[in-house]
N, C-alpha and C positions, 0 to 999 in steps of 0.2 A: 504494500500500500504506500502510495506517495501522496501528492496533492490530489484531492478528489473534487471534481466539479460537483456542485450541488444540483442534484437532479431536479429538484423542485424549483430551481431558480433559472433553468434554461428556458429560452423564450419559445422554442418550437418543438413540438412533440409529434413525430411522424407516426402514423398508424402502423400497426404491425404488417398490414398488407403492402406497405411501401418498401419493406426491406425483404431481402431474399432468404431469411432464416426462419420463416414461419414453421417449416417442417421440424425444427428442433424443439419447438414448444411442446411440452409433454414428454419429451425423451427422458428415459429413466435408466439408471445404472445402479447396480448393487455391488458393494464391496464387503468382504468378510475379513475379520482380523481377530486376534486375541489380545486383550489388554495386558501386555507384557510388563514385567518389572523393569527391564533395563531402560526403555525410553523414559519412564516416569522418574527413575533415579537420576538419569542424565539431566533431565530438565530441572529437577530439584537441586542438583549440584550447580547448574548454570545460574539458577536464581538464588544461590547461597542459602538454600533451605538447610535446616539441621540434618546431620548425618543420619538420624533416626527417623527422618520423614517417612511416613507410611508408604511402603511400596511392596508389601508382602501380599500373597494371595488372599483375597477377600477384603483388603483395605480399600476404602473409598478414596478416589482422587478428585481434585477440583474438576468440575465438568468440562471446562474449556480444554483440558488436557486430552480430550478426544481428538484434538488436532494433531497429536503425535501418531495417530493410527490412521488406517485406510489411506495410506500415502500413494500418490500416483507414480507407480514404478515404470515410467516410460523408458524404454531402451535409449541409450545415448544417441543412436542413429535417428531417433524420432524426436530429438530435442531441437528447438529453434534457436536462432542466433541470440535471443535474449536469455536463454537458459530455461525457459518454460517448455513443456511439451508442445509440439506443433498442434495447430488448430485443426478442427474438422473431425475429431473423434466424438466424444460425448458433448463437448462444447462446440458451438457453431464456428465455422471458419471465417470469423470477422476479419476483414482485410485492413485493420488498423494496427500499427506495430506495437503500441504500448498497451499493457494489460496490468490491472491492479485490483486488489481486493478493496472495495470501497467501504464496506461496513457489513454488519450482521445484526440480526434480531434473534436471540437465543432464549428458549424456554426450557426449564429443567423439570423433569418429572421423577427422577430417581437417581440413585448413586451410580457412578461409573466405577466399577470395582476391578481391581487387579485380578487377572486370571480368568475374567469372564470371556465367553465366546460372544463376539460382537458383530453386528451387521449394520451397515449404513446404506440406506436407500436414498438416492439423489434424483431429483426431478427438476427439469428446467420449467419454470412456471411463467416466465415473462421475458420478453426481449423488446426493448424500446430504443429507437434511434432518436437522438436529440441533436439540436444545433445550439451553439452558444459561443462564448468568448474563446474557448479552446478549440473551436471548430466542430466537426461532426464527432459525435460520441455515441457509443452503443452500450447500453446497460443490460446485463443478463442477470436475472435472479434465479438462484438455484435453491430449492428446498431440500434440506437433509433431515432424515429421521434416523437416529441412532438407537438401536436396541441391544441390550446386554442380557444374555441368557433369556432371551425372548421377551423382555420387558422394555418398553420405551423409556429411555433415560434423558434424551435431549432432542429437541426439534430446533432447527436453525434455518432462517432465510438469509442467504448470503448474496450480496450484490457485487458483481464483477463489472468493471468498466473498461472499455477499450477506447483508446485515444490516438490521435495522430502524434508523430514525433515532432517535438518543438524545435525551433531554430535556436532558442536560448531559454534559460531558466526564467520562468515567469509565474510564480506561485500566486494563489488567490490572495486577496487582501487579508492581512492578519486579523484574527478575532481575538481581542484582548481577553485574558483570563479573568473571570469574575472573582469577587471576594469569596474565599473559601474558609471552611472551619479548620482544615489541616492541609499541610503541604510538606512533602518529603522528597529528598533527592533520589533520583533513579539514574545513576551513572550508566552511560552507554559508551561502547568502544567497538572497534572492529572485531575483537575476539568474541564478544557477546553476540554480535550480529552473525558471525560465521557459525558459532555453535548453534544458534537458533535455526539458521538455514539448514544445517546438517540434521538437526533433530526432526525437522518437518519436511525434509527432503525437498527443500525449496531451492531450485537452481537459478532463480532470477538473479541476474548478475549485478543489479543495482545495490544488492545488500553486501557484496564481498569483493567485487571487481571494480576498484576505484576508477581505473582508466575507462572502462566501459560506462560506468555510471556518469562520469563527467564528460567524456568525449562524444558518446553516442546519445545518451538520454538527457544530457545537459544539466545534470544536477551538480551542486557545488561540493558534494561529498557522498559518502555511503548513506543509503536511506535506511532508517529504522523501520522494521517490519510493522505493519498495522497489527497483525495478530500478536506480536510480542508486546506492543503497547496495550492491547486488550488484556492479555494475560497479567501484565503488571498492574493495571488498574483493578482488575477483578481481585487479584491477590491483596492489594491495598485495601479494597473495600471490605473484604472478609476479615482482615486484621483489625480494622478500625471498628467493625461491628461483629465481634467474635461469636456471639450467641444467636445470630440470625441466620436463617437458611435461605440461600438464593432461590428465587423463583424465575426471574427473567433478567437478562442482561443484553442491552442494546448498545452498539457503538458505531461511530461514523468518523472517518477521517476528514479533517478540514484543511490541514496544511502539513507538508512533510516535516519530519524531524531527521537530523543527520547525526553522524557519529561524532561530530565536533560540538554538538549542542550540549548545553547544560540543562538536562531534562529533569523535570520534577513531576510528581504525581500530586493531584489536588482533589479534594472532595468537599461537598457540602450537603446538608440534609435537604431533601425534597419535601414539599407539602404533603405528599402522599405517604411519607414515611420511608421512602427509599433514599438513594444517594445520586446526586449529579457528580460526575467524575470527569477529570481532564488531565491530559498530558500537556505540559507547558514547556516552552523553550526558554532560554536565558533572557530573551527580550520580552517575555510575558505573553507570547502568542500561543493560542491553543493549537496543539497538533491533532489530538483526537478528543472528541467528546463522547461520553458514555452515560448510561443510566442503569443503576442497579435497583431491582425491586425485590423485596423480601417476602417470604411466605407469611401469611397471618399466623400469629401464635395462638 
């Protein structure tokens, strides 16, 4: 995830009949995996969790850690120049060169347990072509349902955006971070980005190949993953509200963060009892905004 055009702010929405990917709507794929111990322990170490962090059979994991599993194991011969799998398989062959994870809406129904046999069913539910300041954009929404040992544990709507390649770095206007009840440092560096890329089998070169990120995609440095920001915000929310059970977590990227940024995590209470959450750079601009909703007690 890098800078994300705001879908609801773009001036023109073409109907799905005007784009050539209508046959992809409703397309479904199913992935099987076992919630293994090693990926969970590796992410715990990467996030500086205690050595005794639960990762034994039967232990419950944070629900977003499902992103460590069901990984797209594309052969290297089927990987594009950006490091992503080439288009035209499950996802439509959108002919725009940049692709990023724009945001998600996640609902939690049960625990993600180490050792469980897991199935993720993914369905393309929407494709929308837009026009705006960044040029033509295509938004693809994928609905994921994760079952562990036959029980639904997580449902996610994930938005993927395709964009043209820019001539120069031109991010959206900064959104100032609001006043928050707490803020804590979240140091980022190339090692953290590389390890998270490896754990999620994310080959997108903007996260670890500085020459590619700067020379081809015109960023000023390595880009901090959107899912990494989401994991950090989710972790902070549960630490600051330790006795509450997450019910829903939504996030959306507003502006890119880079490996040279002084990143912090911030949160404040919502009127509905949840939390508003933000990643913030050293200039006080929001990178990602998120909302946590808790289960009623």
